[in-house]
GUVEX-225950 format. One record per residue (C-alpha): residue number from 1; residue in three letters; x negated, y negated, z negated. Coordinates in pm, whole numbers, plus 32768, in hexadecimal, padded with zeros to 4 digits. Layout:
N
k/r/u/v/w
NUM/ALA/X/Y/Z
...
# end
This chain:
402
k/r/u/v/w
1/MET/3A32/A788/081D
2/ARG/3A02/A6BB/0956
3/PHE/3A8E/A719/0AAA
4/PHE/3A99/A670/0BFD
5/LEU/3BD2/A66D/0CD1
6/GLY/3BFF/A68E/0E47
7/GLY/3D41/A5FD/0ECE
8/TYR/3E0E/A579/0FED
9/THR/3DFA/A40F/1054
10/ALA/3EE5/A341/112D
11/ASP/3E6A/A3DF/1272
12/ARG/3F08/A527/11FC
13/ASP/4036/A487/1154
14/GLY/3F90/A495/0FFD
15/HIS/3F5C/A39A/0EE8
16/ALA/3DED/A3D0/0E90
17/THR/3CE8/A2CA/0EE7
18/GLY/3BB3/A39F/0EB9
19/MET/3B17/A4B2/0DEB
20/GLY/3BB1/A4A8/0C91
21/VAL/3B2F/A4EB/0B32
22/LEU/3BE8/A5C8/0A39
23/HIS/3B9E/A5F1/08C7
24/ALA/3C1B/A717/07F9
25/GLY/3BD3/A6AA/0697
26/THR/3A88/A5F1/0682
27/PRO/3991/A60F/07A4
28/HIS/38A9/A6D8/06C2
29/ASP/39AA/A7DB/0650
30/VAL/3959/A941/06B5
31/LEU/3ACC/A99B/06C8
32/ALA/3BDE/A8FD/079C
33/GLY/3CFF/A90B/06A6
34/GLY/3CED/A7A1/0636
35/PRO/3DC4/A67B/06AB
36/LEU/3DA8/A62D/081F
37/GLY/3D4E/A4DB/08AD
38/THR/3CC0/A440/09E7
39/GLY/3BCA/A328/0A23
40/PRO/3B6A/A24C/0B49
41/ASP/3B16/A2FF/0C8D
42/ALA/39B9/A391/0C9B
43/VAL/39A8/A30F/0E00
44/THR/3AA0/A275/0EF1
45/VAL/3ACD/A355/1020
46/GLY/3B93/A334/115F
47/GLY/3C0E/A469/1213
48/SER/3C9D/A534/10F1
49/PRO/3B92/A5F5/102E
50/SER/3C7A/A720/100B
51/TRP/3B66/A814/0FA7
52/ILE/3A21/A7CB/0EEF
53/ALA/38F8/A8AB/0E9A
54/TRP/37A6/A888/0DF0
55/HIS/364C/A8BF/0E7B
56/PRO/359E/A9C7/0D9F
57/HIS/34B6/A8BA/0D16
58/GLY/35E5/A806/0C85
59/ASP/358E/A6A4/0CF2
60/VAL/3637/A6A6/0E48
61/LEU/37A5/A6DF/0E8E
62/TYR/384B/A72B/0FDC
63/ALA/39AB/A6CE/1045
64/ALA/3A81/A74F/1160
65/LEU/3B22/A60D/11DB
66/GLU/3C51/A6B6/126C
67/GLY/3CEF/A58C/1319
68/ALA/3BAB/A523/13C1
69/GLY/3B3E/A684/141F
70/VAL/39E2/A654/138A
71/VAL/390B/A6C8/1268
72/GLN/3866/A5BA/1197
73/ALA/3753/A5E4/1092
74/PHE/3745/A50D/0F58
75/ARG/361A/A4D7/0E74
76/ARG/3653/A4AD/0D03
77/THR/35EA/A35A/0C78
78/GLY/3680/A376/0B1A
79/VAL/3748/A462/0A42
80/GLU/3888/A403/0AFC
81/SER/3811/A34E/0C34
82/PHE/3799/A3B1/0D8F
83/VAL/3725/A30D/0ED2
84/ARG/3728/A396/1033
85/LEU/35FC/A467/1097
86/GLY/35B7/A465/120B
87/ALA/36B6/A448/131F
88/ALA/37FB/A508/1330
89/VAL/37E1/A645/1402
90/THR/38F9/A6A4/14ED
91/ALA/398D/A7F7/1497
92/GLY/3AE1/A815/153E
93/ASP/3C52/A7CA/152D
94/ALA/3CD7/A7C7/13C8
95/VAL/3B9D/A84B/1322
96/CYS/3C23/A8C9/11D5
97/HIS/3B0D/A986/1124
98/VAL/3995/A987/10F3
99/ALA/38BF/AA9C/105A
100/VAL/3750/AA5D/100D
101/ALA/3658/AB7B/1034
102/PRO/35BA/ABEE/0EEC
103/ASP/3460/AB88/0F68
104/GLY/34DB/AA2B/0FBF
105/ALA/345A/AA43/1125
106/SER/35AE/AA24/11CD
107/LEU/3721/AA03/119E
108/VAL/3847/AA92/125C
109/ALA/397B/A9C3/12AB
110/SER/3ACF/AA59/1300
111/CYS/3BC1/A99A/13DE
112/TRP/3D33/A9D9/13BD
113/GLY/3D93/A90D/14EE
114/ASP/3CC4/A9B5/15FE
115/GLY/3C44/AAF1/1552
116/ARG/3AD6/AA90/155F
117/VAL/39D7/AB2C/1475
118/VAL/38AF/AA3E/146F
119/ARG/3754/AA6C/13D9
120/ILE/36A1/A92D/1375
121/ALA/3530/A93E/1316
122/LEU/34C6/A879/11E2
123/ALA/337A/A7C8/11B0
124/ALA/32B1/A7F3/1071
125/ASP/335D/A6C4/0FD7
126/GLY/34B5/A747/103B
127/THR/34EA/A666/116A
128/PRO/35BF/A71B/1271
129/ALA/353D/A74A/13D2
130/ALA/35DF/A799/1521
131/PRO/36FD/A895/1520
132/GLU/36F8/A9ED/15C1
133/ILE/384D/AA76/1623
134/ALA/386F/ABEC/15ED
135/ALA/3918/ACD6/16E3
136/ALA/3A8C/AC92/16F3
137/ALA/3B87/AD90/1674
138/ASP/3C5B/AE53/1768
139/ASP/3DBD/AEBB/1711
140/PRO/3DD6/B034/16D6
141/CYS/3F47/B024/1730
142/GLY/3EE6/AFB4/188C
143/SER/3DC5/B09D/18D8
144/GLY/3E7F/B1C0/1975
145/ALA/3E7D/B331/1918
146/GLY/3D1F/B320/188A
147/ALA/3D82/B23F/1769
148/PRO/3D6E/B2D7/160A
149/GLU/3EB9/B327/1565
150/PRO/3F11/B217/1467
151/GLY/3EBE/B28F/1309
152/THR/3D86/B344/137C
153/GLY/3C15/B308/13A1
154/ALA/3B4F/B35B/14D7
155/LEU/3B59/B4D1/1494
156/GLY/3CCF/B507/1463
157/PRO/3DD9/B50D/1354
158/VAL/3D75/B4D8/11EA
159/GLY/3D20/B623/1143
160/GLY/3DB2/B6E0/126B
161/ILE/3F0E/B658/1222
162/ASP/3FD3/B585/1319
163/LEU/4037/B46C/122E
164/ALA/4120/B3C9/1326
165/ALA/41E9/B506/1366
166/ALA/41F5/B55F/11F6
167/ALA/4269/B401/119E
168/ARG/437F/B40B/12A0
169/ALA/43FD/B551/120B
170/LEU/43F2/B4BB/10B0
171/ARG/44AC/B387/1128
172/ASP/45C0/B461/11B9
173/ALA/45DF/B514/106B
174/ALA/45DF/B3CC/0FA6
175/GLY/4702/B33D/106B
176/ALA/473D/B1DE/10EA
177/GLU/4744/B139/0F92
178/PHE/45E0/B19D/0F38
179/ALA/4544/B1D9/108D
180/HIS/448E/B08B/108D
181/LEU/43BD/B0FD/0F63
182/VAL/4317/B21B/1022
183/PRO/41C1/B1B7/10AC
184/PHE/4149/B20B/120D
185/ALA/42A4/B26F/1289
186/ASP/42AD/B167/1399
187/ALA/416C/B1DD/143C
188/PRO/41AC/B233/15AA
189/ASP/4180/B399/1625
190/GLU/40B0/B323/174A
191/PRO/4034/B1D8/17CF
192/ASP/410E/B139/18D8
193/GLN/408E/B1C3/1A23
194/ALA/410A/B08A/1AD4
195/ASP/4010/AFAE/1A1E
196/VAL/3EE0/AF3A/1ADA
197/PRO/3DA4/AFDA/1A48
198/GLY/3CF4/AEEC/195B
199/SER/3E0F/ADEE/1957
200/ALA/3F01/AD90/1843
201/PRO/4070/ADEC/1863
202/GLU/415D/ACC5/1870
203/GLY/415D/AC03/172B
204/ARG/4017/AC96/16A3
205/SER/3ECD/ABE0/168B
206/SER/3D8B/AC0B/15CD
207/ARG/3D8B/AB5F/1478
208/ALA/3C4B/AB91/13B1
209/HIS/3C8D/AB45/1244
210/GLN/3B70/ABB2/1160
211/ALA/3A0D/AC34/115C
212/ARG/3960/ACEF/1042
213/PHE/37FD/AD6E/1015
214/LEU/37F8/AECA/0F7C
215/PRO/36E3/AF3F/0E8E
216/ASP/3623/AFE6/0FAB
217/ASN/3630/AE9D/1074
218/THR/373B/AF22/115E
219/LEU/3826/AE09/11C0
220/VAL/399B/AE50/11C5
221/THR/3A9C/AD6B/1267
222/THR/3C15/AD70/1279
223/ASP/3CE9/AD1B/13A8
224/ALA/3E51/ACDF/133A
225/GLY/3ECC/ACB5/14A0
226/PHE/3E43/ADF8/1531
227/ASP/3E63/AEC3/13EC
228/LEU/3CF0/AF11/13E6
229/VAL/3BE3/AF34/12DF
230/ARG/3A93/AF1D/138F
231/PHE/393E/AF85/130A
232/TRP/3802/AEDA/1381
233/SER/368B/AF09/1370
234/THR/35CF/ADC9/131C
235/ALA/3472/AE51/1364
236/GLY/338E/AD68/1423
237/GLY/3468/AC3B/13DF
238/ARG/3579/ACA1/14D2
239/LEU/36D6/AD2F/14A7
240/ARG/3717/AE7E/154F
241/GLU/385E/AF32/1517
242/ARG/3817/B096/14AA
243/GLY/3971/B10F/1447
244/ARG/3AD9/B0B2/140D
245/VAL/3C14/B12B/1364
246/VAL/3D5C/B0F3/141C
247/LEU/3E79/B0B2/132A
248/PRO/3FEE/B0D6/136F
249/ARG/406E/AFDF/146E
250/GLY/40F0/AEA3/13CB
251/SER/4055/AEE6/1277
252/GLY/3F73/ADB3/1289
253/PRO/3E35/AE00/11C2
254/ARG/3DDD/ACBA/1114
255/HIS/3CDF/ACD0/0FFA
256/THR/3C05/ADDE/0F60
257/VAL/3B60/AE29/0E13
258/TRP/3A45/AF1D/0DCE
259/HIS/3A85/B020/0CBE
260/PRO/3967/B0B6/0BF1
261/SER/39D9/B213/0C59
262/GLY/395C/B1C9/0DBA
263/HIS/3AB5/B185/0E4D
264/LEU/3B14/B04C/0F09
265/TYR/3C70/AFD1/0EB5
266/VAL/3D38/AF12/0FB9
267/VAL/3E74/AE4B/0F76
268/THR/3F5C/AE30/10A3
269/GLU/400D/ACE5/10CD
270/HIS/413F/AD5A/118F
271/SER/4182/AEBC/1113
272/LEU/4124/AE5D/0FAA
273/GLU/404F/AF8F/0F66
274/LEU/3F0C/AFDB/0EB6
275/LEU/3E35/B0C9/0F83
276/ALA/3CF6/B182/0F25
277/LEU/3BE1/B1BC/1026
278/ALA/3AAE/B295/0FF7
279/PRO/3999/B326/10D3
280/ASP/3995/B498/1123
281/ALA/3861/B576/1119
282/ALA/37F3/B4F0/126A
283/GLY/381A/B387/11FD
284/ALA/3958/B342/12C5
285/TRP/3A52/B272/1202
286/ARG/3BAE/B304/11D3
287/LEU/3CF8/B2A6/1134
288/VAL/3D0E/B38E/1006
289/GLY/3E32/B308/0F38
290/GLY/3F2D/B1F6/0F08
291/THR/4067/B17A/0E5F
292/PRO/416C/B06A/0E84
293/LEU/4115/AF4E/0D96
294/SER/4266/AF6C/0CEB
295/PRO/43C6/AFEE/0D32
296/ALA/4443/AE95/0CD1
297/VAL/43AE/ADC8/0DEE
298/SER/44A7/AD19/0ED3
299/ALA/44D1/ACE9/1047
300/GLY/4403/ABC0/10B3
301/ASP/42FB/ABEB/0FA5
302/ALA/418C/ABD7/1003
303/ALA/4060/AC56/0F43
304/ALA/3F3C/AB6E/0EFE
305/GLU/3E09/ABAB/0E24
306/VAL/3D95/ACF0/0D82
307/ALA/3CB6/AD0F/0C4D
308/LEU/3C48/AE12/0B4D
309/SER/3C73/AE11/09D5
310/ARG/3B36/ADF6/0906
311/ASP/3B25/AF71/08D6
312/ALA/3B8C/AFB5/0A43
313/GLN/3CB2/B089/09CD
314/PHE/3DB6/AF9C/0A5E
315/VAL/3DDF/AED9/0BA0
316/TYR/3E9C/AD8E/0BB1
317/ALA/3F35/AD15/0CF8
318/GLY/3FE7/ABCB/0D31
319/VAL/4141/ABD6/0DD1
320/ARG/41BE/AA96/0E70
321/GLY/4335/AA6C/0E9B
322/THR/4391/AB2A/0D63
323/ASP/426D/AA64/0CCA
324/ALA/41EA/AB7D/0BF5
325/ILE/40B3/AC40/0B9D
326/ALA/40C3/ADB5/0BE3
327/SER/4003/AE92/0AF2
328/VAL/3F8F/AFE7/0B70
329/ARG/3ED8/B0F1/0AA7
330/VAL/3DAC/B1A3/0B40
331/ARG/3DB4/B321/0B2C
332/ASP/3CF1/B453/0BA1
333/THR/3B94/B3BC/0B97
334/GLY/3C04/B294/0C67
335/ALA/3CB9/B33B/0D89
336/ALA/3E21/B31F/0D11
337/PHE/3F07/B21F/0C70
338/THR/4040/B1F9/0BA0
339/PRO/4104/B0B1/0BA9
340/VAL/412E/B02F/0A45
341/ALA/41E7/AEE3/0A47
342/LEU/424B/ADB1/0B0E
343/ALA/4221/AC85/0A28
344/GLU/4279/AB1A/0A62
345/ALA/414D/AA55/0ADF
346/GLY/41BA/A917/0A31
347/VAL/4182/A84C/0B70
348/ARG/4216/A82A/0CCC
349/GLY/4148/A8BC/0DE5
350/PRO/403E/A97E/0D23
351/ARG/3F34/A970/0E2F
352/HIS/3E03/A9CB/0D60
353/HIS/3DB0/AA4D/0C06
354/VAL/3C81/AAAE/0B38
355/VAL/3C5D/AB8D/0A07
356/VAL/3B8E/AB0E/08E2
357/ARG/3B96/AC20/07DA
358/ASP/3CF5/AC06/0741
359/THR/3D65/AADB/0811
360/LEU/3DEC/AAC4/0974
361/LEU/3DCA/A970/0A1C
362/VAL/3EC4/A942/0B38
363/ALA/3EBD/A834/0C45
364/GLY/401E/A7C4/0C9F
365/GLN/3FFB/A730/0DF9
366/HIS/4164/A6BE/0E14
367/SER/4198/A646/0CAF
368/ASP/4054/A57C/0CA3
369/GLU/3FD2/A61F/0B67
370/VAL/3EF4/A725/0ACC
371/ALA/3F7E/A804/09B8
372/SER/3ED2/A8F0/08C7
373/LEU/3F7E/AA36/086C
374/THR/3F29/AB1E/0750
375/LEU/3EB7/AC7B/07B3
376/ASP/3EFE/ADA6/06D8
377/GLU/3DC3/AE6B/071D
378/ARG/3E56/AFAA/0687
379/ILE/3F78/AFCA/0779
380/GLY/3EFD/AEE1/088A
381/VAL/4032/AE03/0898
382/PRO/4029/AC87/08C0
383/GLY/40EC/ABD8/07AF
384/ARG/4176/AA7F/0772
385/VAL/40E2/A93A/07F2
386/ARG/3FE3/A8C7/06F3
387/HIS/3F8E/A774/078A
388/ARG/3FC3/A6B5/08CE
389/THR/3F3D/A579/0971
390/VAL/3F87/A4A6/0AA2
391/ALA/3EA0/A4F7/0BC8
392/PRO/3EF2/A485/0D2B
393/SER/3F32/A5A3/0E22
394/PRO/3E31/A693/0D8D
395/SER/3DC7/A7B9/0E65
396/CYS/3C87/A83D/0DC6
397/ILE/3BFC/A84B/0C63
398/LEU/3A82/A870/0C46
399/ALA/39CB/A894/0AFB
400/ASP/38A5/A7AB/0AC3
401/ALA/375F/A855/0B1B
402/GLY/3697/A770/0A35
# end
């Protein structure tokens, strides 16, 4: 199989020089379990193409050039070559993700540095147009008494239960040794009344990290700085926020994955949890379940990517620091989880991974390599490293759309 690699270049202290090419077996293999290898760059890029995504037509690729703060389109000229398409479009500080709308009419860029969510219209040939900056996030911890309690949606605690209070009681019962494994226990009872409405408390700032289009065309974005998951209408070619879920303070929602059950799963970078969100009867999104990724994570770890197994019965989350892949089993029609294992990732700094049937490809940002792990599809546990190859500062693995 053929894949393209996003990565970090010198402007972000990386070793990549452009968008890379990865082979798993031969380019025409339908499985990814074969020997890994890389070829010449598909295109030389300045500004660190840390995230790359296809246009639905499959002949145009978009890169978030994180160091330059822009989104650049590339048109395919050969099986493993691209040229720039149109001018780069300014998105914002440290743009780190792009998501292309299913109809190919626009893309949404997320900016880690300044929290911007930016819609960019696309011409019929995929060329990006002028950006439109969506309404900025406000910090729920700085919005006074009217702010929702962390761990709730707009209408109150999940299922009528105060998760924060219940978690604090559980933490007390668990004792100091195991207290860090209890989710939601650090959520504050009330927002700080001293905060200025609409402002961020000291040390907090908006950090948009990912956008995803749901099957009904709703757009969902994560804000790891303000602990928000925001839901947007895209009707009429404009972004209008229509709902949000406030997560526990400091959890850091990073990336999401859509589950066939209708749940949206969120991996939290700082609290290292997997959370399940779902809409209620009125369409308001709520937090309905969650679990720590593993009892074996360590202080200083940070979660990265999240992906589903082929049968959607398991979720795999990258853990940087411990440098592992957490495996979590899905239960109760998608609303609950059981941690299964924490397996070695085989690389340092597992920033991104993709599942291809019984193979997990992992991008090791800090070890300059990509590794393939076996996946036991019966029990959902990553196994030994099958193959590895040198790849400079990889941050995103994208299957060939051709």
